[in-house]
C-alpha positions in Angstrom: -33.3 -87.8 -70.7 -32.4 -91.1 -69.3 -34.9 -94.0 -69.0 -35.5 -93.7 -65.3 -36.3 -89.9 -65.7 -38.8 -90.9 -68.4 -40.2 -93.5 -66.1 -40.7 -91.0 -63.3 -42.3 -88.6 -65.8 -44.7 -91.2 -67.1 -45.9 -92.0 -63.6 -47.3 -88.5 -63.3 -50.0 -89.5 -65.7 -50.6 -93.1 -64.5 -53.4 -94.4 -62.5 -52.7 -95.4 -58.9 -51.2 -98.8 -58.4 -54.1 -99.9 -56.1 -56.7 -99.2 -58.8 -58.7 -102.3 -59.4 -57.2 -104.4 -62.2 -54.4 -101.9 -62.9 -51.9 -104.6 -63.7 -54.2 -106.1 -66.3 -54.9 -102.6 -67.7 -51.3 -101.9 -68.1 -50.6 -105.3 -69.8 -53.5 -105.0 -72.1 -52.7 -101.3 -72.9 -49.1 -102.4 -73.9 -50.5 -105.1 -76.2 -53.0 -102.7 -77.6 -50.6 -100.0 -78.5 -48.2 -102.5 -80.0 -51.0 -103.8 -82.1 -51.7 -100.2 -83.3 -48.2 -100.1 -84.6 -48.7 -103.4 -86.4 -52.0 -102.2 -87.8 -50.3 -99.1 -89.3 -47.6 -101.2 -90.9 -50.3 -103.6 -92.2 -51.9 -100.7 -93.9 -48.6 -99.5 -95.2 -48.0 -102.9 -96.9 -51.7 -103.2 -98.2 -52.1 -99.6 -99.3 -48.7 -98.1 -99.9 -46.8 -101.1 -101.5 -44.3 -101.2 -98.7 -42.7 -98.1 -99.9 -40.4 -97.0 -97.0 -40.5 -93.4 -98.2 -44.2 -93.3 -97.4 -44.0 -94.4 -93.8 -45.6 -91.8 -91.6 -42.7 -91.6 -89.2 -44.4 -88.9 -87.0 -47.4 -91.2 -86.6 -45.3 -94.2 -85.8 -43.3 -92.1 -83.3 -46.5 -91.2 -81.4 -47.5 -94.9 -81.2 -43.9 -95.9 -80.1 -44.3 -93.2 -77.4 -47.5 -94.8 -76.2 -45.7 -98.2 -76.1 -42.9 -96.7 -74.1 -45.3 -95.1 -71.7 -46.9 -98.5 -71.0 -43.5 -100.2 -70.7 -42.4 -97.6 -68.3 -45.5 -97.7 -66.0 -45.8 -101.5 -66.2 -42.1 -101.8 -65.1 -42.7 -99.4 -62.2 -45.7 -101.4 -61.2 -43.5 -104.4 -61.0 -40.8 -102.5 -59.1 -38.4 -102.6 -62.1 -36.2 -99.7 -63.3 -36.1 -99.0 -67.0 -32.4 -98.2 -66.8 -31.8 -101.6 -65.3 -34.0 -103.4 -67.8 -32.2 -101.6 -70.7 -28.7 -102.4 -69.3 -29.6 -106.0 -68.7 -31.1 -106.4 -72.2 -28.0 -104.9 -73.9 -25.7 -107.2 -71.8 -27.8 -110.2 -72.7 -27.6 -109.4 -76.4 -23.8 -108.7 -76.3 -23.3 -112.1 -74.6 -25.3 -113.9 -77.3 -23.3 -112.1 -80.0 -20.0 -113.0 -78.4 -21.1 -116.6 -78.2 -22.4 -116.6 -81.7 -26.0 -117.3 -80.7 -27.6 -114.0 -81.5 -29.8 -115.6 -84.1 -32.0 -118.5 -83.2 -34.7 -118.8 -80.6 -35.2 -119.3 -76.9 -34.5 -117.0 -74.0 -31.7 -119.0 -72.5 -29.2 -119.3 -75.4 
């Protein structure tokens, strides 16, 4: 499956664009689902001693799927293609790597 196929599939379960506050719902949903991943890893550190063999990968995969859904639907709301976003991101990182500025901070390095 390519990313645009996924994006089209995700839209089948999304609310209509014209639903009141839908953009805010999507942004907060993305942040919330990302926070759920962070929470699971916090508990992994606290309760499981950061033992990588004890990461519940199936559970993390479900949460990553939720993050992916929100990214896909939010991108569509903003008329952005996931394929285009992914390609541009890889090109940006390759450029940074070739210029020796992969590490560091700031968007425009």
